[in-house]
C-alpha positions in Angstrom: -29.3 -71.8 -54.8 -25.7 -72.4 -56.0 -24.3 -72.7 -59.4 -22.1 -75.6 -60.3 -19.0 -75.3 -62.5 -18.4 -77.4 -65.6 -14.7 -78.3 -65.0 -13.9 -78.8 -68.7 -15.0 -75.3 -69.7 -14.8 -73.3 -66.5 -18.4 -72.1 -67.1 -21.3 -72.1 -64.7 -23.9 -74.7 -65.4 -27.2 -73.4 -66.7 -29.2 -72.5 -63.5 -31.3 -69.6 -62.3 -28.2 -68.4 -60.4 -26.2 -68.2 -63.7 -28.9 -65.9 -65.1 -28.9 -63.8 -62.0 -25.1 -63.6 -62.0 -24.9 -62.5 -65.6 -27.7 -59.9 -65.3 -26.0 -58.4 -62.2 -23.4 -57.2 -64.8 -26.2 -55.5 -66.8 -27.1 -52.0 -65.8 -30.8 -51.3 -66.2 -33.1 -48.4 -65.8 -35.5 -48.5 -62.9 -39.2 -48.1 -63.3 -42.3 -48.6 -61.1 -45.3 -50.2 -62.6 -48.7 -49.4 -61.0 -52.3 -50.5 -61.4 -55.6 -49.7 -59.9 -57.5 -52.4 -58.0 -59.6 -52.4 -54.8 -56.4 -50.8 -53.5 -53.6 -49.6 -55.8 -50.7 -51.9 -56.4 -47.2 -51.3 -57.7 -43.7 -52.9 -58.0 -40.2 -51.9 -59.0 -39.2 -53.2 -62.5 -35.9 -53.3 -64.4 -37.4 -55.3 -67.3 -39.1 -52.3 -69.0 -38.6 -52.2 -72.7 -39.7 -50.1 -75.6 -41.2 -52.5 -78.1 -42.6 -50.5 -81.1 -43.1 -46.9 -82.1 -46.2 -47.5 -84.3 -48.3 -48.3 -82.4 -46.4 -47.2 -79.3 -45.9 -50.4 -77.3 -43.9 -51.2 -74.1 -43.3 -54.5 -72.3 -42.2 -55.5 -68.8 -42.1 -58.8 -66.8 -43.9 -59.5 -63.6 -43.7 -62.6 -61.4 -46.9 -64.5 -61.0 -46.1 -65.0 -57.3 -45.8 -61.2 -56.7 -48.5 -59.5 -54.5 -49.2 -57.1 -57.5 -49.9 -59.9 -60.0 -53.6 -60.6 -59.2 -54.4 -56.9 -59.9 -52.1 -56.6 -63.0 -53.6 -59.9 -64.3 -57.0 -58.2 -64.5 -56.1 -54.5 -65.1 -57.2 -52.9 -68.3 -54.5 -50.1 -67.9 -51.2 -49.9 -66.1 -48.9 -47.0 -65.2 -45.2 -46.9 -66.0 -42.9 -44.5 -64.1 -39.3 -43.8 -65.0 -37.5 -43.1 -61.7 -34.8 -40.5 -61.1 -31.6 -40.9 -59.2 -33.2 -39.0 -56.3 -35.8 -41.8 -55.9 -33.7 -44.7 -54.6 -35.9 -44.9 -51.5 -39.1 -45.0 -53.6 -37.6 -47.8 -55.7 -36.7 -49.7 -52.6 -40.2 -49.2 -51.1 -41.9 -50.6 -54.3 -39.4 -53.5 -54.3 -39.9 -54.4 -50.6 -42.4 -57.2 -49.9 -45.1 -56.2 -47.4 -44.4 -52.4 -47.7 -47.2 -49.9 -47.6 -46.2 -48.7 -51.1 -48.8 -46.0 -51.5 -48.7 -44.7 -47.9 -46.6 -41.7 -46.8 -44.1 -40.5 -47.9 -45.1 -41.8 -51.4 -46.8 -39.0 -53.3 -49.3 -40.0 -56.0 -52.6 -39.2 -57.6 -55.2 -40.8 -59.7 -54.2 -40.3 -63.4 -55.7 -41.2 -66.8 -57.9 -44.3 -66.9 -57.9 -44.3 -63.0 -54.2 -45.5 -62.9 -52.1 -44.4 -59.9 -49.5 -41.9 -61.1 -46.4 -41.2 -58.9 -45.2 -37.7 -58.1 -41.8 -36.4 -59.0 -40.8 -39.1 -61.6 -38.7 -38.3 -64.7 -41.5 -39.5 -67.0 -44.7 -41.6 -66.9 -47.0 -43.4 -69.2 -50.4 -44.9 -68.9 -50.8 -48.0 -71.1 -53.7 -50.2 -72.2 -52.8 -53.8 -71.6 -52.9 -55.7 -74.9 -51.3 -59.0 -73.9 -50.1 -61.0 -71.0 -47.6 -63.7 -72.3 -46.6 -66.7 -70.2 -42.9 -66.8 -69.6 -41.8 -69.3 -67.0 -42.8 -68.1 -63.5 -43.5 -64.6 -65.0 -45.8 -62.9 -67.5 -44.6 -60.5 -70.1 -47.1 -57.7 -70.2 -47.4 -55.8 -73.4 -49.0 -52.3 -73.2 -50.1 -49.7 -75.7 -49.4 -46.1 -74.7 -52.5 -44.0 -74.2 -51.2 -41.0 -72.2 -48.0 -39.8 -70.6 -45.7 -37.0 -69.6 -41.9 -36.9 -70.3 -41.4 -33.5 -68.5 -39.7 -34.5 -65.3 -36.2 -33.3 -64.6 -33.1 -35.0 -63.3 -31.0 -38.0 -64.2 -32.2 -41.7 -64.3 -31.9 -44.2 -61.5 -30.0 -47.4 -62.5 -29.9 -50.9 -61.0 -26.5 -52.7 -61.2 -24.8 -55.3 -59.0 -27.9 -55.7 -56.9 -28.0 -52.0 -55.9 -29.6 -48.8 -57.0 -27.1 -46.4 -58.5 -26.7 -43.0 -60.1 -24.9 -42.2 -63.4 -21.4 -41.1 -62.9 -20.0 -37.9 -64.6 
């Protein structure tokens, strides 16, 4: 898809490509969202947000065409994993269509509420899904935190300009 330029203003016309182009300039933290189904599912997300402290709420977006959506659409609980800079390959695996995301070398275990919890992450949460809000070809999932662990070590993985990156000193 290409963006067209408004010759009078020099700006790109409002298209999906404009949104993608602008957000390539926005560095975002990288998370993996997981859910338990007949088989566990998960995907890489850069849309994770802290919504409220009381009660503790988070949100993220998920495409309704993604392979994970049917399970996330029905899940009572989801896992949220904050990735470290040492986990670029894990982020790529969970972003890759058709990948065996929970096969070797991915380390994981069944956590609270039966949610898959990934090994070696900087932090994780298990959240009870409280809403799935339609937003174009996505849904915004709102979750209330029920368990978690912030004790991982390392520095966060970032996504910028279409690539996974580490913080610079």
